[in-house]
N, C-alpha and C positions, 0 to 999 in steps of 0.2 A: 813577681806576679805571673810570669810566663810559665812557671812550674805548676801553678794552681789553675790557671786558665789556659786553654789551648793557645799555642803561640800565634796562630794565624788571626783569630779574632782579637787577641791582645794587640798585635801589631796594627791591625786595621783601626782599632780604637785609639791607639796612641799616635797615629799619623797626624791628625789635626792638632793634637796637643803639642807635639814636637815642633810642628810648623809654627804654632803660636808662640811657643817659648823662644824659638830662634829669632823671632821678631821683637819680643819685648824685653829680653834680657840684654842689658847693655854690654857691648864688647864681647859677646859670645860668638865663637866661630860655629856656624850652623852645622858644619861637617861633624863635629864631635858629638852633637846631639843625635844626628842620624846614625852614626856609627854605634853609639851607645844603645840606641833602640835595636838596631840590627843584631848586634852581638848579644845583648841581653835577652832578646826574644829567642834567638837561635839556641844559645847555650843554656838558657834558663829552662827551655822545654825538655831538656834531658834529665831534669831533676826528679820528675814524677811520671807515673804511667800515663796520666792525662795531660801532660805538658805539651805533647806533640802528637800529631796524627800518626806518625811513623811508629811511635811507641805503642799506640793502641792496635795498629795493624799487626805489628810484630807479636804482641801478646795474643791476639786472636789466632795467628798462624801457629804459634807455639801451643796454644790450647788444642787446636785441631790435631797437632802432632802428638798430643798426650803429655805435654809439659805445661803445667800450670805456673803462671807468673802472677803472684799476688801484688797488690799495691805496695805493701810494706817491703816485700822482697825486692821489688823494682827500686824503691827509694833507697834501700841499703846500698845498691850499686850505683844508682843514678845521682843521688845527692853529692857523693864525693867527686864524681866526674864533673858535675855541674860547678861545684865550688872551685875545682882546679882550673877548669876552662874559663870561668869568670875571672879568676885571679890573673890568668895569662892574658886575657883580653884587656883587663884593666891596666896591666903593666904595658901592654902594647900601646894602648891609648895614651898613657903617660909619656911614652917615648915618641909617639907620632905627633902628639899635640903638647909639647913641653911648655909652651907659653901659656897654656890654659891653666895648668895646675899651679 
């Protein structure tokens, strides 16, 4: 979702949900939920042009310099980066929280 909705409002929306889930899911270590939110929002934002404010600002600066970055062109580069970083983050979480998986 962070690739579709800017990552700051997405994170703000998810904070109470993660807090609630950390209380109602039996035997869940709350840290894994907070890490999942932080990593997902951060790395997910690199998938599309509107996923993070930095992407929009960079696109605007590139446009001023005479280099157009379209939504599709950004996705061609951003989605593979997002997928790789999300896989790395997932593996990291599996090794840091092995008792959860």
